[in-house]
Steps between C-alpha positions, in 0.01 A plus 500: 500500500271716711676739736391470861490839670406660826276806502538747782369851563767751588456741790544797266240371253242451775567833670306824532243590228608732222234731364235313697584160345677226692797389287560127532727306265607140517873439458618164369806338656669247271694208649869488409438196277284712266761772429848532346775705662803686368720793599544747211808722497473797261830689522529830316124554474396850618258509795231660284508206257552207731127408513479475120830312484382251762174441309698423182733265687208310662316470165812347343552253788140402587362184332142629541342713221268652764721559803474705815793586724571636845838673548702625796795727427790411731738751338486776239530251213424156659148362542371173650207391281226238537311420177168314463275385215226763470260247339501245786252466787382798703776714352297541180244712687714639781591869507788449742717208607810418701734200517491330839879565522431868563272414791747270675712675761879524462735402785801687349713185454719441191294188429133494601286186499123552514229238481232656277152398394611225260871445556826639631635841397874571523621859481855619443582848638812699405575844648142541617337422165323192369749344256328164430196298592455123457186289542468135600152345454611226744766503769838442330744232602859576602639457144245740349565753773877486451463548121278801547732658754802445275315666213418800719860531626401449864765431763505166685402671827195669352409182310501290820301766685238506222480120492433482875221754471357317197453185709321689778302741280134548590232651270542879497228756552435767235568861598227763479709699251814440291840518668630727220444875535400547137340241269441567128244318283590459133281346225571395142279783378498533122391204281851511348679287764839434336697745288653374176828692520596457137159608368492798734847604391411475128172682555659780700783542250265499202263749661790731586643477150164567333430793731843652427454451122155658508639791699772552239252483210264747663790733577619479137157577366486807721753675277283443193170614641379802313358795681608700796749383760236510773267278301784256429593479870140447606455228240829335601407503870165343422661226292783442749279460805395133444848408375665652808255313723583168329872572537457575872312171544774313317768656723294403808486140376875506442558617861276223635685254282832613646360449853384150405836418342671604827300224672596231248879509469574131526804342328466288188377144563825345370705705746274387782531134403880526471525651850273231643687217331834625640358483854365144476760233588576211257275199542190699591222474240271798443162334437297820474586867443255785467531879475186700574460869585860542611506183712696185412381164637704186461460138609822302549534119503780327696556815711689315776833564328505849649321631812204726429650788699821490290299510177292793626818690594661431163194617305473809719865594435471456122369854470209392276259397777360643821293363790594141412295257707412132523129418476324171575492259202235240425771237451684455833815386317517820295608853593298798385650848506349837424678832442443848363692625198719806545426788271717674243601859569244752379567647156553880493176680431486716189374855542174576321500773242320817600 
């Protein structure tokens, strides 16, 4: 499917000449339909490493091998992220792009309803930060709206206010610049898109073990080298240099592996399924269940036995799930829920040998 985009020239790009050359650059604005949205929370990640940690998290979550993302940090460790397929439409040649969501003004309400280029955009704000964003390609009916609001945990007052503004919404005008103070662009970068954790762990461990063994062998040989002590030390330093470099590289890989493992601390699948089954009332049939990149999606048949809001509350209180929400299902008689998996506590980090 070809992505329809809007090309605009920013005021900054078409400004004063630099070095005698007029710098003009076209910026692509992608409609909300063409991008995916998610809020990433990276607790415990140092500020100096949060950009690398966010790139790893997006690479694990994104379904696109060639992806491009735009991020807005709303807190020290929380980022609202829009992700697009780098190989579609004008984005394949574009040097810069923005989601239309960043060019649609905010009215500072808990629930915002904006009529965009190709549908309706619903924003959920909590404590001054963007906590969720939902897109409707066509105007939803009352049942779809109620399900979405229940999934987002919105109060009845805010839900009714949003519904009234949805009915009267007029096409919005794009701003000249994003409403966020700072916008970061992140690309997939290296051809290696997804890390194989097990292979990386084995490779890092093997490299570290081989480097340590080689270091021990070279050190042992040092005592048997004939000649003067100075000559032996010089020879040992020369032989140890490449081994020490390999060992340093192996330790660096191990540190990166630890950072990656901190981002992937989900419980075992059987524990997740047990917790989900305990929250589903008898008589409800789970027709589909998927776990992907830390998100569980389930489709329930015969959901009328228990109200959707009660089920969301029960799953939320189980301790295994967070941000439980109801999403529109293709089958009107079914109930589709989506939730994020809570992470295990981080394992204590071992100190590297000097």
